[in-house]
C-alpha positions in Angstrom: 0.0 0.0 0.0 1.3 3.5 -0.9 0.9 6.2 1.7 -1.5 8.9 0.6 -1.3 12.5 2.0 -3.9 15.1 1.3 -3.5 18.9 1.6 -6.6 20.7 2.7 -7.6 24.1 3.9 -9.2 27.4 2.8 -8.5 28.8 -0.6 -5.2 30.7 -1.1 -3.5 29.5 2.1 -0.6 28.0 0.1 -1.6 24.3 -0.5 -0.4 24.3 -4.1 2.9 26.0 -3.1 3.5 23.3 -0.5 2.5 20.6 -3.0 5.1 21.9 -5.4 7.8 22.1 -2.7 7.1 18.5 -1.4 6.9 17.0 -4.9 9.8 19.1 -6.2 7.8 20.1 -9.3 5.8 23.0 -10.6 2.8 20.9 -11.5 0.2 22.8 -9.4 -0.8 26.3 -10.5 0.2 29.0 -8.0 -1.1 32.5 -8.1 -2.6 35.2 -5.9 -6.2 34.4 -7.0 -8.9 32.6 -5.1 -10.0 29.2 -6.4 -7.2 28.3 -8.8 -7.2 24.7 -7.8 -10.4 22.8 -8.6 -9.6 19.2 -9.5 -7.5 16.9 -7.3 -3.9 17.2 -8.4 -1.8 14.1 -7.7 2.0 14.0 -7.3 4.8 11.8 -5.9 7.3 12.5 -3.2 9.9 10.1 -1.7 11.8 11.7 1.3 14.7 9.3 0.6 12.8 6.4 2.0 12.7 4.2 -1.2 9.0 4.5 -0.7 6.8 6.6 -2.9 4.2 8.8 -1.3 1.2 10.1 -3.1 0.4 13.7 -2.4 -3.0 15.3 -3.3 -3.6 19.0 -3.7 -7.2 20.0 -3.3 -9.6 22.9 -3.8 -10.4 25.2 -0.9 -13.0 23.8 1.5 -14.5 27.2 2.2 -16.1 28.2 -1.2 -19.0 26.4 -2.8 -21.0 29.2 -4.4 -21.5 28.2 -8.0 -21.8 24.8 -9.7 -18.0 24.5 -10.4 -17.1 25.3 -6.8 -19.7 22.8 -5.4 -18.1 20.1 -7.6 -14.6 21.1 -6.5 -15.8 20.8 -2.9 -17.0 17.2 -3.6 -13.6 16.4 -5.1 -11.9 17.6 -2.0 -14.1 15.4 0.2 -13.3 12.4 -2.0 -9.6 13.1 -1.6 -9.9 13.2 2.2 -11.7 9.8 2.1 -9.0 8.1 0.1 -6.1 9.6 2.1 -4.2 8.2 5.1 -2.9 11.5 6.5 -4.3 15.0 6.4 -2.1 18.2 6.3 -4.5 20.9 7.3 -3.0 24.2 6.0 -3.8 27.6 7.6 -2.5 31.1 6.9 -0.5 32.9 9.6 -1.0 36.3 7.8 -4.8 36.0 7.9 -4.9 34.5 11.4 -7.6 32.1 12.5 -10.8 32.3 10.4 -14.3 31.1 11.4 -14.3 28.7 8.4 -11.4 26.9 9.9 -13.5 25.7 12.9 -16.0 24.3 10.4 -13.2 22.6 8.4 -11.7 21.1 11.6 -15.2 19.7 12.5 -15.6 18.2 9.0 -12.2 16.4 8.9 -12.7 15.0 12.4 -15.6 13.0 11.1 -13.2 10.9 8.9 -11.0 10.0 11.9 -7.8 10.5 10.0 -4.4 11.4 11.4 -4.1 15.2 11.0 -1.2 17.6 11.2 -2.0 21.3 11.4 0.5 23.3 9.2 0.7 27.0 9.9 1.9 28.5 6.6 3.3 32.0 5.7 5.1 32.6 9.1 7.7 34.7 7.4 7.7 38.4 8.5 4.9 37.7 11.1 5.7 39.5 14.3 2.2 39.1 15.9 2.6 35.8 17.8 -1.0 36.1 18.9 -2.1 35.4 15.4 -0.2 32.1 15.3 -1.2 31.2 18.9 -4.9 31.5 17.9 -4.6 28.3 15.8 -3.9 26.1 18.9 -7.6 26.6 19.8 -8.5 24.2 16.9 -7.4 21.4 19.2 -4.8 19.6 17.0 -1.9 17.9 18.8 0.6 17.9 15.9 1.4 21.4 14.7 4.2 22.6 12.4 5.0 26.3 11.4 6.3 26.8 7.9 6.8 29.2 5.0 6.3 27.1 1.9 7.3 29.9 -0.5 10.6 30.6 1.5 11.3 26.9 2.3 11.2 27.5 6.0 10.2 24.6 8.4 9.8 22.2 5.5 12.6 19.8 6.6 11.1 19.9 10.2 7.7 19.0 8.8 9.3 16.1 6.8 11.7 14.8 9.5 9.6 15.4 12.6 6.2 14.3 11.4 6.0 12.8 7.9 8.9 10.3 8.0 8.2 8.9 11.5 4.5 8.5 10.5 5.4 6.6 7.3 7.9 4.4 9.1 5.4 3.4 11.8 2.3 2.9 9.6 4.0 1.6 6.4 7.1 0.0 7.7 6.4 -3.3 5.9 6.0 -1.6 2.6 9.3 0.3 2.5 11.1 -1.8 -0.1 13.1 -0.7 -3.1 10.5 -0.2 -5.9 12.4 2.5 -7.7 13.5 0.4 -10.7 10.0 -1.0 -11.1 8.6 2.6 -11.0 11.1 3.8 -13.6 10.2 0.9 -15.9 6.4 1.6 -15.4 7.0 5.3 -16.1 9.0 4.6 -19.2 6.4 2.1 -20.5 3.5 4.5 -20.0 2.2 6.4 -23.1 1.5 9.9 -22.0 -1.7 11.1 -23.8 -2.7 14.8 -23.6 -6.4 15.8 -24.1 -6.2 19.3 -25.8 -8.9 21.6 -27.2 -11.0 24.7 -26.6 -12.9 25.1 -23.4 -16.0 23.0 -22.9 -15.4 20.6 -25.8 -15.7 17.6 -23.5 -12.1 16.8 -22.5 -12.9 16.0 -18.8 -16.0 14.1 -19.7 -14.1 11.9 -22.1 -11.5 11.1 -19.5 -14.2 10.3 -16.9 -15.9 7.9 -19.3 -12.6 6.2 -20.1 -11.8 5.9 -16.4 -15.5 4.9 -15.7 -15.6 7.3 -12.7 -15.9 11.0 -12.0 -12.3 11.9 -11.7 -12.4 15.3 -13.4 -14.9 18.0 -12.6 -17.3 18.5 -15.5 -19.6 21.4 -16.0 -21.1 23.2 -19.0 -19.3 26.4 -17.9 -16.2 27.1 -20.0 -13.0 27.2 -18.1 -13.9 24.5 -15.5 -10.4 22.9 -15.8 -7.6 25.4 -15.0 -4.7 23.0 -14.5 -3.2 20.0 -16.2 -4.3 16.9 -14.3 -2.6 13.5 -14.9 -4.3 10.2 -14.2 -2.7 6.7 -14.8 -4.7 3.9 -16.4 -4.1 0.4 -17.6 -6.1 -0.7 -20.7 -5.5 -4.0 -22.7 -2.4 -4.7 -20.7 -0.8 -1.3 -21.6 -0.1 1.6 -19.3 -1.2 5.1 -20.2 -1.0 8.5 -18.5 -4.1 10.6 -19.4 -3.6 14.3 -19.0 -6.6 16.7 -18.9 -5.7 20.3 -19.7 -7.3 23.7 -19.5 -9.1 24.8 -22.7 -7.1 27.1 -24.9 -9.5 30.0 -25.8 -9.2 33.1 -27.9 -6.7 35.6 -26.6 -8.5 38.3 -24.6 -7.1 41.3 -22.9 -9.5 40.7 -20.0 -8.1 37.2 -19.3 -7.1 36.6 -15.7 -3.5 35.8 -15.0 -4.4 32.2 -14.1 -6.1 31.7 -17.5 -2.8 32.8 -19.1 -1.0 30.3 -16.9 -3.4 27.6 -18.1 -2.5 28.3 -21.7 1.2 28.0 -20.8 0.6 24.8 -18.9 -1.3 23.3 -21.9 1.5 24.1 -24.3 4.0 22.7 -21.8 1.9 19.5 -21.6 2.0 19.1 -25.4 5.8 19.2 -25.2 6.0 16.5 -22.5 3.4 14.2 -24.0 3.8 11.3 -26.5 0.4 11.5 -28.2 -2.1 14.4 -28.4 -5.8 14.0 -28.7 -7.1 17.2 -30.3 -10.7 17.4 -29.2 -13.1 19.3 -31.5 -16.8 20.1 -30.7 -18.9 18.8 -33.6 -21.6 21.3 -32.9 -19.2 24.3 -33.3 -17.4 25.5 -36.4 -13.6 24.9 -36.6 -12.0 28.1 -35.6 -8.6 29.7 -35.5 -7.8 28.2 -32.1 -8.3 24.7 -33.4 -6.0 25.4 -36.4 -3.4 27.1 -34.1 -3.4 24.1 -31.7 -3.0 21.7 -34.6 -0.1 23.6 -36.0 1.6 23.8 -32.6 1.2 20.0 -32.1 2.6 19.3 -35.6 5.6 21.7 -35.1 6.3 20.0 -31.7 6.6 16.7 -33.6 4.0 14.9 -31.5 1.7 12.2 -32.5 -1.8 13.5 -33.1 -5.3 12.0 -33.2 -8.3 14.2 -34.2 -11.3 13.5 -32.0 -14.7 15.1 -33.0 -16.9 15.0 -29.8 -20.6 15.5 -29.3 -21.5 13.8 -32.6 -24.8 12.7 -31.0 -26.0 16.3 -31.5 -25.8 16.0 -35.3 -27.9 14.2 -37.9 -26.5 12.3 -40.8 -26.2 15.3 -43.2 -24.6 17.5 -40.6 -22.1 14.8 -39.7 -21.2 14.4 -43.4 -20.7 18.1 -43.7 -18.4 18.3 -40.6 -16.3 15.4 -41.9 -15.8 17.2 -45.2 -15.0 20.5 -43.4 -12.4 18.9 -41.1 -10.6 17.1 -44.0 -10.4 20.5 -45.8 -9.4 22.8 -42.9 -7.1 20.3 -41.2 -5.5 19.0 -44.4 -2.0 19.7 -43.1 -2.6 16.9 -40.5 -3.7 14.5 -43.2 -1.6 11.8 -41.6 -3.7 11.7 -38.4 -6.7 9.4 -37.7 -10.1 11.1 -37.2 -12.6 9.7 -34.7 -16.2 10.8 -34.4 -17.4 10.1 -30.9 -19.9 11.0 -28.1 -18.1 11.0 -24.8 -21.4 11.6 -22.9 -23.0 8.5 -24.4 -19.7 6.4 -24.5 -19.8 6.0 -28.3 -16.5 5.2 -30.0 -14.3 6.2 -27.0 -12.4 3.0 -26.6 -11.6 2.8 -30.3 -9.3 5.8 -29.6 -6.7 3.5 -28.0 -6.0 1.7 -31.3 -5.0 5.1 -32.9 -3.1 6.2 -29.8 -0.9 3.1 -30.0 -0.5 3.4 -33.7 0.6 7.0 -33.4 3.0 6.2 -30.6 4.6 3.2 -32.4 4.9 5.2 -35.7 6.7 8.0 -33.9 9.4 5.5 -32.8 9.6 3.7 -36.1 13.0 2.8 -37.4 13.6 3.2 -41.2 16.8 2.0 -42.8 19.0 4.3 -44.8 18.8 2.0 -47.9 15.0 2.2 -47.9 14.9 6.0 -47.5 17.5 6.6 -50.2 15.8 4.2 -52.6 12.4 6.0 -52.1 14.1 9.4 -52.4 15.4 8.3 -55.9 11.9 7.2 -56.9 10.6 10.6 -55.9 13.4 12.3 -57.9 12.7 10.2 -61.0 9.0 11.3 -60.9 9.8 14.9 -60.3 13.3 16.3 -60.6 14.7 19.1 -58.4 15.0 22.5 -60.1 18.1 23.8 -62.0 20.0 26.6 -60.3 22.7 28.6 -62.1 22.9 26.1 -64.9 23.3 23.1 -62.5 20.5 20.8 -61.3 20.3 20.5 -57.5 21.5 17.0 -56.7 20.1 14.9 -53.8 22.6 12.1 -52.9 21.2 10.0 -50.0 18.8 10.1 -47.1 18.9 8.6 -43.6 16.9 8.7 -40.4 18.4 11.4 -38.1 16.2 10.7 -35.1 12.8 9.2 -34.1 9.9 10.6 -32.0 9.2 12.3 -34.3 10.8 10.6 -37.4 13.3 13.1 -38.9 14.6 12.3 -42.4 17.9 14.0 -43.3 18.7 14.4 -47.0 22.2 15.1 -48.1 23.0 16.8 -51.5 24.5 19.7 -53.3 22.9 23.2 -53.4 20.0 22.0 -51.3 19.6 25.4 -49.7 18.1 26.5 -53.0 15.3 24.0 -52.9 11.9 25.6 -53.0 9.3 25.1 -50.2 7.0 23.5 -52.9 9.6 20.8 -53.7 10.3 20.2 -50.0 6.5 19.7 -49.5 6.5 17.3 -52.5 9.2 15.2 -50.9 7.5 15.2 -47.5 4.1 14.1 -49.0 5.9 11.5 -51.1 7.5 10.0 -48.0 4.2 10.0 -46.1 2.5 8.1 -48.9 5.3 5.6 -49.8 6.1 4.8 -46.1 2.4 4.8 -45.1 3.2 6.8 -41.9 0.1 7.4 -39.8 -0.6 9.3 -36.7 2.7 11.2 -36.4 4.3 14.1 -38.3 7.6 13.6 -40.1 10.3 16.2 -40.3 12.8 16.6 -43.2 16.2 18.4 -42.9 18.4 19.1 -45.8 22.2 19.2 -45.5 24.7 20.6 -48.1 27.6 18.3 -48.8 30.8 20.4 -48.6 33.8 19.8 -50.8 36.7 18.7 -48.5 39.3 20.2 -50.8 37.9 23.7 -50.6 39.6 25.6 -47.8 37.1 27.1 -45.3 
């Protein structure tokens, strides 16, 4: 059994900052705005015990005004139920708040081991503010400043490690090599798209439980949330992301952070599912995201969601429109699904695996060179300054994505049209599906010419 620690408290008391410090990541969004965290955010920390600990960051327990906040509140309660230890975070700057008495009463119902963590103690001279928290009645109390890394070692060494050693002593075995193998074998799949296209709903239906908050209000997901899954004996990491919407000067800072997190997630993933709402027109954001994914060299699967809202003629029209507008991703598979009604969702895994395997595909130099000469025979390179551009041989420079390097003379004069011709030729002849290929041209230099 892996120890599970949950961070709870009011909004903006520093739970996400402490989560990042303990997991040594920047996975949780941190900003001076109330209600940034909505879904449960999972992370790992080890504390040099050869024992992984699961850490859960949660939404504030004090706000449940609108539909999203109510669902975030429910997610926090679920996290408390599945945890073994609670870190109850409070804010020394604000002092004791009435809501914290209510939170203390709520968590006592679950009869879980609880440590009260008084955060933001830096530059606090009013000791009475800190002393107020003792009235909450918790035996274990630790004062810290998560943003300044004060008291963190004390929290780990005085409370967390002894608790893990006592409660999970039998489980502290060396699992690091197994964890590394599992991490390497997992295919990281990012769910990307505009707000409210059904990314979280799709993940929930795949997982067959409500793991992500779903609501018909755009912008429900603000952070990138990772969830592991095993399907047909293969391991996957499903990553839900914030919707990337049209740039707006009125966007809050945390919405800008969400866009950055989404683009970072694309860079770190193996395969991208680009989710498109069938009931909406393909817009500039869909095209920009597609272009960014292709330029990142990531495998891509186009997923058209909410197809249950369309009749046969409308569906036929959207298919034609997608093939026309997204023709630069002609190599990707297109799936028409309904996440809400579970139509076609598990067929996605076949395309995910294909895309992943194709991105790692090994192609011999002889095959690439042979196919290059077939392409040249069909359509010769142009003549520059009385001499025809000569392409000599091709080889695979790298994989994931496949990069074909072509050597020759005067290749810097090749037109973009001829480069596109070669790229499309390789796509067709090699039958590459689900992943972009990149072509790089290198001029052969004469060794007898002095530099």
